N, CA, C and O atoms as a GROMACS GRO file, in nm:
protein
  512
    1MET      N    1  26.121  13.147  -4.820
    1MET     CA    2  26.212  13.303  -4.838
    1MET      C    3  26.334  13.234  -4.863
    1MET      O    4  26.383  13.206  -4.973
    2SER      N    5  26.386  13.204  -4.724
    2SER     CA    6  26.484  13.145  -4.683
    2SER      C    7  26.486  13.047  -4.583
    2SER      O    8  26.377  12.991  -4.574
    3GLU      N    9  26.601  12.990  -4.476
    3GLU     CA   10  26.626  12.921  -4.422
    3GLU      C   11  26.536  12.903  -4.290
    3GLU      O   12  26.458  12.989  -4.250
    4PRO      N   13  26.558  12.780  -4.230
    4PRO     CA   14  26.371  12.830  -4.143
    4PRO      C   15  26.523  12.889  -3.987
    4PRO      O   16  26.640  12.916  -4.016
    5LEU      N   17  26.481  12.891  -3.876
    5LEU     CA   18  26.601  13.023  -3.829
    5LEU      C   19  26.656  12.946  -3.731
    5LEU      O   20  26.614  12.833  -3.707
    6PRO      N   21  26.740  12.995  -3.677
    6PRO     CA   22  26.847  12.910  -3.590
    6PRO      C   23  26.720  12.910  -3.428
    6PRO      O   24  26.621  12.977  -3.398
    7THR      N   25  26.801  12.788  -3.356
    7THR     CA   26  26.712  12.808  -3.267
    7THR      C   27  26.841  12.786  -3.142
    7THR      O   28  26.955  12.758  -3.180
    8MET      N   29  26.811  12.799  -3.004
    8MET     CA   30  26.886  12.875  -2.919
    8MET      C   31  26.838  12.775  -2.782
    8MET      O   32  26.715  12.770  -2.776
    9THR      N   33  26.895  12.708  -2.688
    9THR     CA   34  26.804  12.605  -2.586
    9THR      C   35  26.879  12.679  -2.459
    9THR      O   36  26.996  12.700  -2.427
   10LEU      N   37  26.702  12.719  -2.385
   10LEU     CA   38  26.735  12.840  -2.286
   10LEU      C   39  26.646  12.732  -2.193
   10LEU      O   40  26.527  12.711  -2.216
   11ASN      N   41  26.725  12.660  -2.080
   11ASN     CA   42  26.673  12.535  -1.994
   11ASN      C   43  26.564  12.492  -2.016
   11ASN      O   44  26.447  12.498  -1.978
   12SER      N   45  26.640  12.437  -2.097
   12SER     CA   46  26.628  12.248  -2.199
   12SER      C   47  26.542  12.259  -2.342
   12SER      O   48  26.536  12.174  -2.431
   13ALA      N   49  26.471  12.405  -2.335
   13ALA     CA   50  26.379  12.491  -2.412
   13ALA      C   51  26.403  12.506  -2.545
   13ALA      O   52  26.471  12.604  -2.574
   14SER      N   53  26.360  12.421  -2.654
   14SER     CA   54  26.400  12.496  -2.772
   14SER      C   55  26.322  12.623  -2.791
   14SER      O   56  26.202  12.629  -2.763
   15VAL      N   57  26.410  12.755  -2.853
   15VAL     CA   58  26.322  12.856  -2.871
   15VAL      C   59  26.417  12.955  -3.026
   15VAL      O   60  26.538  12.949  -3.046
   16LYS      N   61  26.336  13.020  -3.095
   16LYS     CA   62  26.381  13.096  -3.179
   16LYS      C   63  26.403  13.240  -3.159
   16LYS      O   64  26.310  13.320  -3.149
   17PRO      N   65  26.523  13.271  -3.153
   17PRO     CA   66  26.629  13.412  -3.116
   17PRO      C   67  26.484  13.519  -3.150
   17PRO      O   68  26.437  13.535  -3.262
   18LYS      N   69  26.459  13.548  -3.090
   18LYS     CA   70  26.269  13.698  -3.028
   18LYS      C   71  26.383  13.842  -3.161
   18LYS      O   72  26.344  13.896  -3.264
   19GLY      N   73  26.517  13.852  -3.091
   19GLY     CA   74  26.508  13.946  -3.228
   19GLY      C   75  26.561  13.930  -3.413
   19GLY      O   76  26.589  14.018  -3.494
   20LEU      N   77  26.557  13.785  -3.426
   20LEU     CA   78  26.603  13.759  -3.549
   20LEU      C   79  26.478  13.720  -3.603
   20LEU      O   80  26.460  13.737  -3.724
   21VAL      N   81  26.411  13.682  -3.549
   21VAL     CA   82  26.221  13.656  -3.581
   21VAL      C   83  26.161  13.788  -3.623
   21VAL      O   84  26.121  13.826  -3.733
   22MET      N   85  26.165  13.869  -3.463
   22MET     CA   86  26.106  14.048  -3.511
   22MET      C   87  26.169  14.131  -3.615
   22MET      O   88  26.127  14.245  -3.635
   23LEU      N   89  26.333  14.049  -3.728
   23LEU     CA   90  26.345  14.144  -3.790
   23LEU      C   91  26.322  14.008  -3.924
   23LEU      O   92  26.376  14.034  -4.031
   24ARG      N   93  26.272  13.920  -3.917
   24ARG     CA   94  26.260  13.826  -4.046
   24ARG      C   95  26.137  13.910  -4.016
   24ARG      O   96  26.115  14.027  -4.048
   25GLU      N   97  26.069  13.833  -3.952
   25GLU     CA   98  25.920  13.884  -3.924
   25GLU      C   99  25.922  14.074  -4.113
   25GLU      O  100  25.893  14.077  -4.232
   26ALA      N  101  25.954  14.136  -4.048
   26ALA     CA  102  26.027  14.263  -4.103
   26ALA      C  103  26.032  14.298  -4.270
   26ALA      O  104  25.981  14.380  -4.347
   27ILE      N  105  26.145  14.163  -4.279
   27ILE     CA  106  26.188  14.137  -4.463
   27ILE      C  107  26.106  14.086  -4.492
   27ILE      O  108  26.081  14.104  -4.611
   28GLU      N  109  26.025  14.008  -4.431
   28GLU     CA  110  25.898  13.915  -4.535
   28GLU      C  111  25.731  14.057  -4.568
   28GLU      O  112  25.670  14.097  -4.667
   29ASN      N  113  25.722  14.093  -4.364
   29ASN     CA  114  25.652  14.168  -4.466
   29ASN      C  115  25.744  14.276  -4.520
   29ASN      O  116  25.728  14.364  -4.436
   30SER      N  117  25.802  14.308  -4.579
   30SER     CA  118  25.817  14.474  -4.687
   30SER      C  119  25.861  14.354  -4.856
   30SER      O  120  25.843  14.382  -4.974
   31PHE      N  121  25.918  14.234  -4.798
   31PHE     CA  122  25.941  14.205  -4.954
   31PHE      C  123  25.806  14.182  -4.986
   31PHE      O  124  25.809  14.143  -5.103
   32TYR      N  125  25.683  14.185  -4.946
   32TYR     CA  126  25.598  14.148  -5.043
   32TYR      C  127  25.489  14.263  -5.047
   32TYR      O  128  25.372  14.255  -5.085
   33LYS      N  129  25.580  14.409  -4.983
   33LYS     CA  130  25.534  14.532  -5.068
   33LYS      C  131  25.638  14.607  -5.134
   33LYS      O  132  25.650  14.724  -5.100
   34CYS      N  133  25.736  14.548  -5.248
   34CYS     CA  134  25.821  14.572  -5.310
   34CYS      C  135  25.865  14.521  -5.486
   34CYS      O  136  25.791  14.428  -5.520
   35ASN      N  137  25.913  14.541  -5.540
   35ASN     CA  138  26.029  14.429  -5.611
   35ASN      C  139  26.126  14.449  -5.663
   35ASN      O  140  26.168  14.474  -5.777
   36ARG      N  141  26.172  14.431  -5.541
   36ARG     CA  142  26.296  14.488  -5.481
   36ARG      C  143  26.362  14.432  -5.379
   36ARG      O  144  26.291  14.398  -5.284
   37SER      N  145  26.539  14.401  -5.366
   37SER     CA  146  26.611  14.369  -5.253
   37SER      C  147  26.557  14.439  -5.155
   37SER      O  148  26.535  14.554  -5.193
   38ILE      N  149  26.511  14.412  -4.994
   38ILE     CA  150  26.500  14.444  -4.865
   38ILE      C  151  26.604  14.616  -4.882
   38ILE      O  152  26.653  14.662  -4.985
   39VAL      N  153  26.606  14.668  -4.751
   39VAL     CA  154  26.683  14.804  -4.833
   39VAL      C  155  26.684  14.832  -4.616
   39VAL      O  156  26.606  14.880  -4.535
   40VAL      N  157  26.796  14.779  -4.610
   40VAL     CA  158  26.865  14.793  -4.417
   40VAL      C  159  26.924  14.928  -4.365
   40VAL      O  160  27.043  14.895  -4.357
   41TYR      N  161  26.922  15.007  -4.340
   41TYR     CA  162  27.021  15.032  -4.280
   41TYR      C  163  27.081  15.041  -4.155
   41TYR      O  164  26.995  15.041  -4.068
   42VAL      N  165  27.195  15.049  -4.112
   42VAL     CA  166  27.232  14.953  -3.962
   42VAL      C  167  27.343  15.083  -3.927
   42VAL      O  168  27.407  15.174  -3.980
   43ASP      N  169  27.319  15.030  -3.822
   43ASP     CA  170  27.386  15.189  -3.711
   43ASP      C  171  27.470  15.141  -3.699
   43ASP      O  172  27.498  15.050  -3.777
   44VAL      N  173  27.566  15.179  -3.584
   44VAL     CA  174  27.719  15.156  -3.574
   44VAL      C  175  27.723  15.149  -3.416
   44VAL      O  176  27.713  15.048  -3.346
   45ASP      N  177  27.738  15.268  -3.382
   45ASP     CA  178  27.768  15.256  -3.224
   45ASP      C  179  27.588  15.184  -3.126
   45ASP      O  180  27.476  15.197  -3.175
   46ASP      N  181  27.609  15.138  -3.031
   46ASP     CA  182  27.534  15.093  -2.963
   46ASP      C  183  27.419  14.984  -3.038
   46ASP      O  184  27.313  14.936  -2.997
   47THR      N  185  27.480  14.974  -3.143
   47THR     CA  186  27.442  14.898  -3.273
   47THR      C  187  27.496  14.741  -3.315
   47THR      O  188  27.431  14.649  -3.265
   48ILE      N  189  27.577  14.716  -3.380
   48ILE     CA  190  27.658  14.668  -3.381
   48ILE      C  191  27.764  14.607  -3.355
   48ILE      O  192  27.801  14.506  -3.416
   49MET      N  193  27.833  14.667  -3.249
   49MET     CA  194  27.905  14.747  -3.075
   49MET      C  195  27.841  14.788  -2.990
   49MET      O  196  27.747  14.867  -2.990
   50ASP      N  197  27.916  14.708  -2.876
   50ASP     CA  198  27.860  14.771  -2.766
   50ASP      C  199  27.979  14.875  -2.722
   50ASP      O  200  28.086  14.869  -2.782
   51HIS      N  201  27.949  15.021  -2.558
   51HIS     CA  202  27.983  15.115  -2.607
   51HIS      C  203  28.187  15.134  -2.532
   51HIS      O  204  28.255  15.231  -2.497
   52ASN      N  205  28.215  14.961  -2.541
   52ASN     CA  206  28.345  14.907  -2.577
   52ASN      C  207  28.401  14.903  -2.682
   52ASN      O  208  28.511  14.958  -2.680
   53ASP      N  209  28.364  14.849  -2.795
   53ASP     CA  210  28.388  14.854  -2.939
   53ASP      C  211  28.385  14.688  -2.879
   53ASP      O  212  28.485  14.618  -2.862
   54ILE      N  213  28.254  14.653  -2.855
   54ILE     CA  214  28.286  14.480  -2.874
   54ILE      C  215  28.147  14.513  -2.938
   54ILE      O  216  28.050  14.588  -2.932
   55PRO      N  217  28.233  14.346  -3.038
   55PRO     CA  218  28.110  14.325  -3.148
   55PRO      C  219  27.997  14.238  -3.062
   55PRO      O  220  27.990  14.150  -2.977
   56LYS      N  221  27.890  14.351  -3.170
   56LYS     CA  222  27.692  14.220  -3.065
   56LYS      C  223  27.737  14.139  -3.140
   56LYS      O  224  27.780  14.180  -3.247
   57MET      N  225  27.741  14.013  -3.111
   57MET     CA  226  27.739  13.862  -3.212
   57MET      C  227  27.564  13.845  -3.280
   57MET      O  228  27.524  13.840  -3.396
   58HIS      N  229  27.502  13.841  -3.171
   58HIS     CA  230  27.377  13.839  -3.164
   58HIS      C  231  27.318  13.974  -3.348
   58HIS      O  232  27.277  13.927  -3.454
   59VAL      N  233  27.336  14.113  -3.323
   59VAL     CA  234  27.350  14.128  -3.410
   59VAL      C  235  27.355  14.092  -3.516
   59VAL      O  236  27.262  14.063  -3.591
   60ILE      N  237  27.543  14.089  -3.544
   60ILE     CA  238  27.588  14.099  -3.654
   60ILE      C  239  27.520  13.880  -3.749
   60ILE      O  240  27.561  13.835  -3.856
   61ASN      N  241  27.417  13.811  -3.649
   61ASN     CA  242  27.360  13.684  -3.698
   61ASN      C  243  27.292  13.759  -3.755
   61ASN      O  244  27.277  13.747  -3.876
   62ALA      N  245  27.250  13.828  -3.705
   62ALA     CA  246  27.024  13.843  -3.795
   62ALA      C  247  27.150  13.942  -3.883
   62ALA      O  248  27.083  13.975  -3.981
   63LEU      N  249  27.241  13.985  -3.897
   63LEU     CA  250  27.252  14.048  -4.035
   63LEU      C  251  27.271  14.031  -4.105
   63LEU      O  252  27.270  14.110  -4.199
   64LYS      N  253  27.322  13.854  -4.110
   64LYS     CA  254  27.426  13.810  -4.171
   64LYS      C  255  27.265  13.671  -4.244
   64LYS      O  256  27.254  13.565  -4.306
   65ASP      N  257  27.215  13.734  -4.203
   65ASP     CA  258  27.029  13.630  -4.183
   65ASP      C  259  27.001  13.714  -4.338
   65ASP      O  260  27.022  13.668  -4.450
   66ALA      N  261  26.941  13.868  -4.295
   66ALA     CA  262  26.926  13.909  -4.328
   66ALA      C  263  26.991  13.948  -4.510
   66ALA      O  264  26.944  13.979  -4.620
   67LYS      N  265  27.109  13.924  -4.452
   67LYS     CA  266  27.204  13.944  -4.642
   67LYS      C  267  27.175  13.775  -4.672
   67LYS      O  268  27.185  13.758  -4.793
   68SER      N  269  27.155  13.693  -4.627
   68SER     CA  270  27.196  13.549  -4.726
   68SER      C  271  27.010  13.523  -4.846
   68SER      O  272  26.990  13.474  -4.957
   69SER      N  273  26.865  13.627  -4.679
   69SER     CA  274  26.734  13.655  -4.714
   69SER      C  275  26.760  13.711  -4.844
   69SER      O  276  26.681  13.659  -4.923
   70GLY      N  277  26.839  13.798  -4.902
   70GLY     CA  278  26.843  13.872  -5.029
   70GLY      C  279  26.848  14.018  -5.000
   70GLY      O  280  26.836  14.120  -5.067
   71CYS      N  281  26.868  13.990  -4.878
   71CYS     CA  282  26.817  14.190  -4.847
   71CYS      C  283  26.953  14.269  -4.861
   71CYS      O  284  27.064  14.222  -4.837
   72LYS      N  285  26.920  14.422  -4.912
   72LYS     CA  286  27.045  14.534  -4.880
   72LYS      C  287  27.124  14.592  -4.758
   72LYS      O  288  27.052  14.656  -4.681
   73LEU      N  289  27.234  14.586  -4.727
   73LEU     CA  290  27.256  14.628  -4.625
   73LEU      C  291  27.350  14.740  -4.628
   73LEU      O  292  27.435  14.741  -4.717
   74TYR      N  293  27.344  14.843  -4.536
   74TYR     CA  294  27.428  14.942  -4.554
   74TYR      C  295  27.478  14.987  -4.445
   74TYR      O  296  27.397  14.990  -4.352
   75LEU      N  297  27.583  15.023  -4.420
   75LEU     CA  298  27.646  15.144  -4.233
   75LEU      C  299  27.583  15.236  -4.247
   75LEU      O  300  27.568  15.268  -4.365
   76TRP      N  301  27.540  15.294  -4.180
   76TRP     CA  302  27.615  15.446  -4.140
   76TRP      C  303  27.646  15.450  -3.979
   76TRP      O  304  27.663  15.364  -3.893
   77SER      N  305  27.643  15.599  -3.983
   77SER     CA  306  27.652  15.685  -3.884
   77SER      C  307  27.750  15.770  -3.895
   77SER      O  308  27.852  15.770  -3.964
   78GLN      N  309  27.686  15.876  -3.784
   78GLN     CA  310  27.727  16.035  -3.788
   78GLN      C  311  27.855  15.995  -3.732
   78GLN      O  312  27.898  16.102  -3.689
   79GLY      N  313  27.959  15.889  -3.701
   79GLY     CA  314  28.047  15.897  -3.752
   79GLY      C  315  28.113  15.961  -3.872
   79GLY      O  316  28.194  16.053  -3.879
   80GLY      N  317  28.056  15.883  -3.966
   80GLY     CA  318  28.101  15.839  -4.063
   80GLY      C  319  28.149  15.778  -4.180
   80GLY      O  320  28.214  15.680  -4.146
   81ALA      N  321  28.147  15.791  -4.314
   81ALA     CA  322  28.183  15.593  -4.426
   81ALA      C  323  28.339  15.558  -4.369
   81ALA      O  324  28.368  15.445  -4.330
   82GLU      N  325  28.434  15.667  -4.369
   82GLU     CA  326  28.538  15.574  -4.351
   82GLU      C  327  28.536  15.517  -4.164
   82GLU      O  328  28.598  15.421  -4.120
   83TYR      N  329  28.437  15.624  -4.078
   83TYR     CA  330  28.394  15.494  -3.960
   83TYR      C  331  28.378  15.378  -3.974
   83TYR      O  332  28.444  15.286  -3.926
   84CYS      N  333  28.253  15.375  -4.069
   84CYS     CA  334  28.108  15.283  -4.080
   84CYS      C  335  28.229  15.146  -4.149
   84CYS      O  336  28.190  15.029  -4.156
   85LYS      N  337  28.376  15.187  -4.194
   85LYS     CA  338  28.399  15.113  -4.291
   85LYS      C  339  28.522  15.000  -4.210
   85LYS      O  340  28.549  14.880  -4.207
   86LYS      N  341  28.591  15.191  -4.124
   86LYS     CA  342  28.667  15.051  -4.005
   86LYS      C  343  28.653  14.969  -3.899
   86LYS      O  344  28.730  14.882  -3.857
   87TYR      N  345  28.478  15.029  -3.834
   87TYR     CA  346  28.474  14.881  -3.772
   87TYR      C  347  28.444  14.758  -3.856
   87TYR      O  348  28.491  14.645  -3.841
   88ALA      N  349  28.327  14.811  -3.979
   88ALA     CA  350  28.363  14.708  -4.013
   88ALA      C  351  28.442  14.561  -4.068
   88ALA      O  352  28.427  14.439  -4.076
   89ASP      N  353  28.562  14.702  -4.107
   89ASP     CA  354  28.650  14.565  -4.187
   89ASP      C  355  28.691  14.462  -4.010
   89ASP      O  356  28.691  14.340  -3.994
   90THR      N  357  28.719  14.569  -3.911
   90THR     CA  358  28.769  14.491  -3.800
   90THR      C  359  28.740  14.424  -3.769
   90THR      O  360  28.828  14.347  -3.730
   91PHE      N  361  28.592  14.377  -3.748
   91PHE     CA  362  28.495  14.267  -3.714
   91PHE      C  363  28.487  14.164  -3.870
   91PHE      O  364  28.444  14.054  -3.835
   92GLY      N  365  28.498  14.164  -3.936
   92GLY     CA  366  28.547  14.134  -4.053
   92GLY      C  367  28.355  14.056  -4.137
   92GLY      O  368  28.315  13.939  -4.144
   93ILE      N  369  28.311  14.141  -4.166
   93ILE     CA  370  28.153  14.186  -4.197
   93ILE      C  371  28.153  14.264  -4.349
   93ILE      O  372  28.063  14.272  -4.433
   94SER      N  373  28.268  14.308  -4.349
   94SER     CA  374  28.286  14.431  -4.480
   94SER      C  375  28.139  14.390  -4.587
   94SER      O  376  28.037  14.447  -4.627
   95TYR      N  377  28.221  14.227  -4.604
   95TYR     CA  378  28.121  14.173  -4.657
   95TYR      C  379  27.945  14.200  -4.700
   95TYR      O  380  27.886  14.198  -4.808
   96LEU      N  381  27.906  14.220  -4.580
   96LEU     CA  382  27.765  14.196  -4.559
   96LEU      C  383  27.683  14.348  -4.640
   96LEU      O  384  27.586  14.318  -4.710
   97PHE      N  385  27.721  14.510  -4.630
   97PHE     CA  386  27.704  14.574  -4.650
   97PHE      C  387  27.792  14.601  -4.844
   97PHE      O  388  27.901  14.580  -4.897
   98SER      N  389  27.645  14.661  -4.885
   98SER     CA  390  27.675  14.682  -4.993
   98SER      C  391  27.770  14.822  -4.984
   98SER      O  392  27.852  14.839  -5.074
   99GLY      N  393  27.758  14.928  -4.871
   99GLY     CA  394  27.827  15.094  -4.852
   99GLY      C  395  27.805  15.105  -4.764
   99GLY      O  396  27.740  15.036  -4.685
  100PHE      N  397  27.863  15.211  -4.758
  100PHE     CA  398  27.901  15.242  -4.574
  100PHE      C  399  27.930  15.409  -4.549
  100PHE      O  400  28.038  15.459  -4.518
  101LEU      N  401  27.792  15.483  -4.574
  101LEU     CA  402  27.777  15.624  -4.536
  101LEU      C  403  27.758  15.680  -4.401
  101LEU      O  404  27.722  15.639  -4.290
  102ASP      N  405  27.804  15.811  -4.466
  102ASP     CA  406  27.734  15.905  -4.255
  102ASP      C  407  27.615  15.974  -4.255
  102ASP      O  408  27.626  16.077  -4.322
  103LYS      N  409  27.485  15.956  -4.196
  103LYS     CA  410  27.417  15.921  -4.117
  103LYS      C  411  27.348  16.067  -4.188
  103LYS      O  412  27.433  16.156  -4.189
  104PRO      N  413  27.257  16.098  -4.228
  104PRO     CA  414  27.204  16.275  -4.330
  104PRO      C  415  27.143  16.367  -4.145
  104PRO      O  416  27.092  16.371  -4.033
  105ASP      N  417  27.220  16.424  -4.273
  105ASP     CA  418  27.177  16.560  -4.081
  105ASP      C  419  27.025  16.646  -4.173
  105ASP      O  420  26.945  16.734  -4.142
  106ILE      N  421  27.040  16.590  -4.251
  106ILE     CA  422  26.902  16.674  -4.341
  106ILE      C  423  26.801  16.630  -4.478
  106ILE      O  424  26.841  16.622  -4.594
  107VAL      N  425  26.704  16.612  -4.444
  107VAL     CA  426  26.648  16.492  -4.581
  107VAL      C  427  26.546  16.592  -4.629
  107VAL      O  428  26.494  16.675  -4.554
  108ILE      N  429  26.514  16.577  -4.790
  108ILE     CA  430  26.413  16.608  -4.855
  108ILE      C  431  26.352  16.497  -4.866
  108ILE      O  432  26.428  16.402  -4.846
  109ASP      N  433  26.226  16.462  -4.892
  109ASP     CA  434  26.190  16.372  -4.883
  109ASP      C  435  26.027  16.454  -4.915
  109ASP      O  436  25.984  16.554  -4.857
  110ASP      N  437  25.975  16.391  -5.002
  110ASP     CA  438  25.772  16.410  -5.010
  110ASP      C  439  25.717  16.353  -4.932
  110ASP      O  440  25.595  16.364  -4.934
  111LEU      N  441  25.785  16.255  -4.813
  111LEU     CA  442  25.703  16.099  -4.713
  111LEU      C  443  25.791  16.156  -4.575
  111LEU      O  444  25.882  16.081  -4.541
  112GLU      N  445  25.773  16.281  -4.494
  112GLU     CA  446  25.786  16.326  -4.342
  112GLU      C  447  25.823  16.185  -4.286
  112GLU      O  448  25.754  16.083  -4.287
  113VAL      N  449  26.005  16.216  -4.215
  113VAL     CA  450  26.062  16.148  -4.226
  113VAL      C  451  26.073  16.128  -3.990
  113VAL      O  452  26.027  16.122  -3.876
  114LYS      N  453  26.088  16.128  -4.005
  114LYS     CA  454  26.122  16.111  -3.786
  114LYS      C  455  26.273  16.011  -3.799
  114LYS      O  456  26.308  15.909  -3.858
  115ALA      N  457  26.326  16.102  -3.715
  115ALA     CA  458  26.473  15.979  -3.612
  115ALA      C  459  26.519  16.115  -3.572
  115ALA      O  460  26.538  16.224  -3.627
  116SER      N  461  26.528  16.060  -3.444
  116SER     CA  462  26.643  16.158  -3.360
  116SER      C  463  26.789  16.240  -3.421
  116SER      O  464  26.878  16.304  -3.365
  117PHE      N  465  26.772  16.214  -3.516
  117PHE     CA  466  26.962  16.224  -3.555
  117PHE      C  467  26.928  16.284  -3.738
  117PHE      O  468  27.019  16.272  -3.820
  118ILE      N  469  26.819  16.332  -3.771
  118ILE     CA  470  26.778  16.424  -3.830
  118ILE      C  471  26.767  16.594  -3.841
  118ILE      O  472  26.669  16.659  -3.875
  119ASP      N  473  26.865  16.630  -3.812
  119ASP     CA  474  26.833  16.749  -3.824
  119ASP      C  475  26.642  16.846  -3.839
  119ASP      O  476  26.562  16.911  -3.772
  120ARG      N  477  26.661  16.795  -3.955
  120ARG     CA  478  26.542  16.841  -4.047
  120ARG      C  479  26.485  16.744  -4.161
  120ARG      O  480  26.554  16.664  -4.226
  121TRP      N  481  26.338  16.765  -4.175
  121TRP     CA  482  26.315  16.709  -4.316
  121TRP      C  483  26.199  16.879  -4.358
  121TRP      O  484  26.133  16.970  -4.308
  122ILE      N  485  26.249  16.817  -4.488
  122ILE     CA  486  26.171  16.936  -4.552
  122ILE      C  487  26.142  16.822  -4.692
  122ILE      O  488  26.211  16.738  -4.750
  123HIS      N  489  26.051  16.856  -4.700
  123HIS     CA  490  25.948  16.871  -4.851
  123HIS      C  491  25.906  16.897  -4.926
  123HIS      O  492  25.826  16.990  -4.916
  124PRO      N  493  25.933  16.823  -5.080
  124PRO     CA  494  25.999  16.904  -5.172
  124PRO      C  495  25.905  17.023  -5.205
  124PRO      O  496  25.985  17.090  -5.270
  125ILE      N  497  25.796  17.093  -5.205
  125ILE     CA  498  25.735  17.198  -5.249
  125ILE      C  499  25.808  17.297  -5.102
  125ILE      O  500  25.794  17.419  -5.100
  126GLN      N  501  25.860  17.246  -5.023
  126GLN     CA  502  25.924  17.403  -4.943
  126GLN      C  503  26.051  17.384  -5.056
  126GLN      O  504  26.050  17.488  -5.122
  127LEU      N  505  26.091  17.352  -5.075
  127LEU     CA  506  26.196  17.411  -5.184
  127LEU      C  507  26.123  17.530  -5.301
  127LEU      O  508  26.194  17.625  -5.333
  128LEU      N  509  25.975  17.520  -5.362
  128LEU     CA  510  25.979  17.562  -5.442
  128LEU      C  511  25.973  17.741  -5.439
  128LEU      O  512  25.979  17.805  -5.545
   0.00000   0.00000   0.00000
């Protein structure tokens, strides 16, 4: 499906970055379940950058790998779409993303969604 994982040398041992392996496995497992690109939503604060606005290169490199594997990436934040775009432009990674989004406050879906930033999940039947 994609190129071999990059390796790092730690104490003279060649190892594959654990997080990159985890992301690659999640992508591959999802790939076999659907007939479309895998969609990945990525947060800004404390995800692609630390609390000092310094980019987390291990995350950015993993996202580059995901993109080259055919994933469709979206950058989202409670700070809003413009906030996402600002930092993607600042770090020179806008090209990785198919879009920039606000994180949702309310989700309407037939499948329950649990996330700390979602205030409310509503099943469609509740709208009757």
